[in-house]
Residue, then its C-alpha position, 0 to 999 in steps of 0.5 A: x504481535x508477530x510477523x504473520x500477524x503483522x502480514x495479516x493487519x497490513x492485508x486487512x489495510x490492503x483490503x481497505x485500499x482495494x475495497x475503496x477504489x472499487x466502491x468509489x473511485x471518484x472520492x478516492x482520486x478526489x481526496x488526492x485532487x484529481x479528477x475523475x475522468x473515463x480515461x483514468x478510470x480504466x488507468x485506475x482499474x490496471x492499478x487496482x489489478x496490480x494491488x488485488x496481485x500484491x493482496x493475493x502474493x501477501x496472504x499467500x507469504x505466510x503459508x508459503x514460507x511458513x517459520x521462514x516468513x522473516x526473510x520476507x520482512x525486508x523485502x515487504x519494508x523496501x515495498x512499504x516504502x516505495x509509495x512514499x518515494x513516489x508520493x514524496x516526487x510528485x508532492x515535491x514536483x507539485x504534480x499532486x498536493x501534499x493534502x491529507x491523504x498524502x500525509x494519511x497515506x505516507x503515514x501508514x505506509x511508513x509504520x508498515x516498513x517499520x513494523x516489518x522491518x522491526x519483527x522480521x529482525x526479531 
């Protein structure tokens, strides 16, 4: 596997997150122990837009950077660890429960962080 393929796999996972948030925001929020309301739905739309923007930039990176794609590897390592930090902060402060969704999401983020780090060093 090379770094370009890793970016494409990352895109696929991001697409699943985006699709899940668009198709079933209630179930997504419920998995994190939160209630869906009309007010939270509006904020969720902004969060989804942020994910879509991130998706578009990630999609374009291999074309923009070409053979220099490793330059983005460390940035994506840090970007993948940011949600882990925020999720952990919320769980430690009892804002959100550390349930199955917490562990699955953090495992995915950490795995991508490690992979981006390793493949950007090759």
